[in-house]
N, C-alpha and C positions, 0 to 999 in steps of 0.2 A: 575537352571535358575543362571547364574553366574554376569549376567549385572545388576547392580549397580545402580539406578538413585533414589537421597535423596527428597525423595518427602514429599511435608509440603504443606498441602490441608487445605484450606480455604473456598473455593468457596460450596467446599460440605459441610460443619458447617451448609450451610442458609436451612433456610427450603424448603420441598420436593417442592416446587409449585415455586421455582428455575429451576427448571431442573427434567432432568426422568433418574433415575439411570438403564445404561445397557452395560454390555460389548461389545467391537465391535463385528465383525461376522468374522468369522478366513474364512481364503483365502486357494486356494486348492494347490498354488507353488511358496510361498514367496522369490521372489531374491532383492537384497541387489542393488539398480543404486549405491548411494553415502551413504554417512553417514558425515552429518558438524563435523570433527573433532573440530575445533578452539570451535566452541558455545559449543560443549558440554562438551569440555574441561573448558571451562566457566561457562556452567549451573551445573558442577560437577558430569555430568553422565560418568561412567565411561565405562572403554571398555570393547570389547568381541570379539569373534567370529564372523564372514560375517553371518553366517546360520541364530543363534541366534538375532543378530541386526535385518538380515529381518522378523524375528518371531513376535517382539517383537512390531518393527513399521510397522508392516502389522497387526496388532489387532491379531495375531494367539496367542500368551501369553500377560497374562495381566502380568507385572512385580510387584512384592513385592511392597507393597503401596500406587499401583492407586488407585484412588477411581474412574472407568470411569459413566462417566455421557453424557446428553447432554442436553444444555441450548434451555431452551425455551426463547424468545420474541416476538415482532412485528416489526412492521416498514410499511413507506412509501416508495412503489416502484414505482419509479416513477411519483410519484404525489399522488398516492392513498393506502391508508391506508389498508392493512394486521392484522388484529387484534391477529393474532396469526401464527407466522414464527416460525426458533426452528433450531439447527442443524436437518437435515435432511437429514448428510451422515457427521456426526462428533464426534469423542468420547476425550470431553477433560479429559484425563490421571488422568491429578492434577496435582500442581502447585510444583514447583520448589525453593528456595532463593539461587543464585549464585554465585560465588567467589566474584562479585562487591556487596554484598549484595542488589543486586535486585531478589523481588519476579515473576516470572515469570510464565504463563499456558506453557503445553504439552500436546497436540490438534492432534491428527489424523483423518483424511482429506478421506474421504471415505474412510468408514471405515465401511460401511451397514447401512440398515435401523434403521432409531430410532421413535419412536412414532409422529415424526414432519418431516418424510420425504414428508405426500401429495402424496402419490402415485408415487412416488419417487424409486428406484433402490440404491438409499444410495452410490453408488461407485463412483469413478470417471476412467477416461481414463487417457492413458501416457501424453497424450501432456499437459492438464492444469494442470497437477502435475507439468510437469520440465518446465513450462514456469513461475509456482508461484515460484516454487523453485530458475530460473535462475535471474528473474525479483525483488522478494523481498530481495535475496542476494545483487543484483545489487544495489538496491535502500540503502542498508546498507551501504554500499562503497562508495554510494554516501552524504551520511551524512543524507542522510533521517528519519526520523522517518517510525518505519514497524515492524509487523510481521519478523521474518525468517523463515528460512527451516533449519531442523536439520538432516531430511533424506528422502530419494524415494525411494521405494518398488515399484517391478512388484510382481502385483498379479499371475501371471499365469492364470487371467482367463479372458477369454473376457467378456464385458460390449457392449451394445448395443444401440446405437448409431441411428445414418443415416445409420449406418450399423457395423457390430461388429468391435473392435478396445478393443487392446489391456489395460488391468485393470492396477490401482496402485494407492498405499497409499502415500500423504505428511505429515509428522509431521512436523507442523506449534507450533512457538515459538512465542509466545504475554506477554506484560506486562498484559493485560487480553482482556479478550473476553468482556468487558462490554460495551454494544452497545448505541448509542441512544434512539435506537427498544429496548431494554430490561425495561429500564423507560418507554417507549411510554403502553408495556406492564399491566403494574400493573398500569398507571395510568388508561386507555381507560376504565380495569377492577373496578378501584374503591378500590382497595385493596392496600387500602395508608397506611396499617401497614407495608404490604412488600414494598411498593414503598419507605418509610421511613427509613426499613431494607437495602434495595441498596442502597440509599442515605448515612446512614454511613458506609456502606463495599464501597463505592467508595473512599468516603472522607478521609475512613484509607491507602486502600491501596495506594490512585493515588496522595490525593489533599490534607492532612493531617493539612494545614494552613487554609482550608478553615472552618469553621463552620455554613456557611449560606449556604440555595438555589442562592443565589443569588453570592454569594464569589466561589461556583462551579460554576454555569453558568461561571461567569465572566472569570474566568481560562480556562472552557475548552473553552470557546469561542479563548481567547488568543494562546491558544496551535494548535486550528485550523485552526485560520485565518493568522499563521506561516508555517503550513504542507500547506494550498492550495498553499501560494505564494512562497515555494519551488518548487510545483510540476512545475508552470509557470515558475519560471525559469529555469527547466531542459525541459521543451517540455511534459509532461509528462501527461497523458490523463488515468483517475481511468474509466473512462468507464459506472459506474454503483456505483452512490454515493445518494444509496436509505441509510434512515437513521441507515438502520440495517445494516451495510458497513460502518458506522462511529464511533469510539471509544469512550468514554472519556477519555481512554489515551491518545491522541493524534494521534495513529499511523496510519498510512498508513496499511486496511487490506482489502485482498478479489484481487485476481488478476486475475480476470476471462475474459474481453475482452480490459483487458487496452495498453495502448499504449504510446511505443514516438513518436513522429513528424520527418521525415524528412523533405520536405520543411514546409518551417514555412506559416502556416496560422489559424490567429486567431478564424476559425469556424470549422476546423476540428473535425470531429467524426470517430470513430472509430466501437462503437460498433454496432452490427446488432442488436442488438434490442432499438438499441437509434435514433427512428427512425426522432425526431422533435430536436434532440440536445440538450434533456435537459442539457446532461451533455459533452458535447462538451468541447475544450479549455481555449476560454474567459469564459464561460459559467460557469466554475468552483467556480468560487471565490463571484458568485450570488446563487448557489445554499447551500455552504458551510454556508452561511447566513440563506437559510430556514430552513435547518436540525437544526442549532441551537435555531431558535424561536421552532421549535416543540420540543425539549429540555425543551424548557423553557416553554412552555405549558403544559408539562407531571411534570417538576416541583412545578407550583403552586397549587396543592392541597397541599404541604407540608407544606404552610405557611399561619398565622393567620391570617392574612388583604388580599385577595385572588388580588384586588381593587390597592392596593399600590402595590403589586407585580407585578402583569402586567406593572402598570407604567416601577417600577426600572426594571422589568426583558427587555422589549421595549427599553430602555434608552442604553441597556447592546449589545443587539442585533445588536440596528441602531449603534452602534459605531463601529462594527465589518469590513463595509467597510473600513472606513479611517483605521482600525488596517491592512488588507487584503495592501489598497494601500500605508501606508509607510514601511512595508513587503517588499512589491514590488518592490518597487523605492530602499531600501537598496540594496537586494538581484540582479536588475537589475544592479546598478551603477556598484554592485563589479564586474560584468560581462564586462563593457567595461572599467574597472581600476579607477574607484570613488570611493575609501573609508570612504569618509563624502559627504555624496548625500548633494546636495540642492532644495528647490523643480524644478527649472527648469531645474534640468536633469532627468526629465522627458519627458520631451517633446526630448534632447538627445536620449533618448533612445526610445519612440515611435517612431521619427522620421529612424534612425536604421530598426525598425519590419516591419514599413509599407515598404518600401525598398525592405526589406528582403521579403515580402509577395510579394509584384508586381515583385520579380526575382525569385522567387519561391529558395529562398536562401535555402539551408541547416541550420537548426537550430545548433544546435551542432558544426557542422563544421565551421559555420561561425562566430560565438563567440570563438572558440577553435583558429581561426587564428588570431583573431585582433592581439596578443602580438608578431605572427611571421611577421605580415605587409602581410600575403596574404590571408585576406580576401577578396579582391578586387577579386578574380578569381571565387568566390562562385553568383557573382550576371552578370547576361547578360549588364544588362545596368552599362559599368563600372562608365559612368560619374555620374548617381547617385549614384554610392559609393563616388565615388573624392570629391562631394561638401559634403556631410556628415562625410566624413573623416576629412577636414578642421575643420570644427569646433569642431569637435573631440578633433585630435588631440591639439586644441591649448585648452582645459578641461583640459586634462589630466594631462601637463604642467606641470599642479599644483600640481600635484600629485608625492607623495615620491614615490613607487616601485608598476606604474599602471603595468605593465608583470607579475613582481609579482603573487601580486593580481593580474590579470586575470586566469594566471594559475593554481592556486590552488582552481579557485571558478567552472572552465568552460572544463565542462571533455570531453576528446578523444573519449575515448569510451561510447555507452551506448548500450544497449540489441537492438537493430534493430529488428525490425518485421520480414520483410525478412528472418536475423537470428536464428532466434527463429521459425519460421514455420520449414526452413529448418532441424535447430537440432532436432525437432519434427521430422520431416520426416524421417530421421535416423535413430533413436530411434525405434523408429515404425518396421522400417527393422533391427534393435538388434545391430544398432554402437551408443553406446552411448562416442564416442569421440568427435566428435562440440559439446556434454555437457558440459563434462568437459573440453574442450577446450573455454568456453563461459566463464564461470564459475572462468577460473584463470585468465583469462585478464581481465572481467568486478571484479575481485577483485582488480585492483588497477586502479579505472578508471581514473585516474589524470595522471597517469603518460605515457609518450613516451613510444611505444610499439610498433618499427618495427618491430617486426618479427611477428607483430597483426595487417598489416596494412590495408588487408583484410576486418577488423569487421567496420572500421570507413567510408568503399563506401556504400552511399546511395543508392537505388535498383536500380538495371535497371529495365529499362520499362517493362520487362516477371517478373521483382521481385519483384514488388508492392504489398503492402497488404491492400485492400479498406477494407478490413473489419477484425474484431474480435469477439469473438465469448462467452460467458459465457461455463464455462467447465464443467454445471449440465446437 
């Protein structure tokens, strides 16, 4: 094997109760779809022939220095606690310290059964693999903390869902895969020594300035507040914000039923399994607070005075809505050209969003059109926009560079649902060109790209994607 990956594994040095050690299950005919060359360079991953890359990133060959394992965790799924989950179709190969000095996990997803598969086949089909590759890399280019995609490989094997579908494996890179649910596992089992080991490990890896559970909780809450406000500012709906999909690092993880809104609707839900809108667009700010309350509960056993800890943790969690509102205002004010928002600017933003909802205006295109003076075209009731615009123009007259600010924070391109579905359909038929085209355009989402204007267009009525689905 010529492929060199500079593994430096730390999670594998934790006790066996944190994971199950096992190798990925080989596939019959791995074929490389894509490798993220810029990310590979950042990680210090060497170059190799396509066949060798395909073999490694499909799980057929375990590279030197890797220590494959499946992590165990618990989690609340749609509000119901599951005491044991875990990587049912993923293998953490190990960690690398990149050229930027940051430690990251390299994980195969769709790489075969583990002790945590719960009857599943441990595989992924091509569609969700390409969706996560495209959307996670788009999120990175948009400036959102996120897991990333290093490679995608066809397996040569079909997986059975509603029908036989082509299999694939994604190589995912993350700051870590430590989740709220990882803490919940040990807390619920009363394995307090392991809970303390996890706390110490998380602090060392992500929050070296934290010395107490309260300090860790406070800093995680701050990161999660900023993350969800950023999602909202881009019209992003995660779709499955279970505690096992909520990272301690503050990265977006798990792109199963995710979607970006087209027409603005604060109650928009895409996930086919989210029947009550628990994880809909506007609910995300509330549910992230709920998730942090679950983390707080799991941290209480680490304190000496539980009653005092509950009071302190409650205060920290209850402060989150104000953090989210402040970050929401900062980001949305920037979207309309205001660099230093005042409290009353929240009303100006809210009135625009209300008009957008009433007119079914496209979220991304409306904000992108503001500096060009063409946002009015997004509204069926032009008079409603005109009334708002007069107030807005008066407000941004005080700003030093409103147009430059708006262009820097309002993307021209997002991974629209219908384009993703079209890309997947083409790939199933053996045509990867739409996949590569999407990735190329979305790598520069804030740039005007006239040659790619078709990717800015909202879906036609027969292209609308009403529901998205998990990849399991």
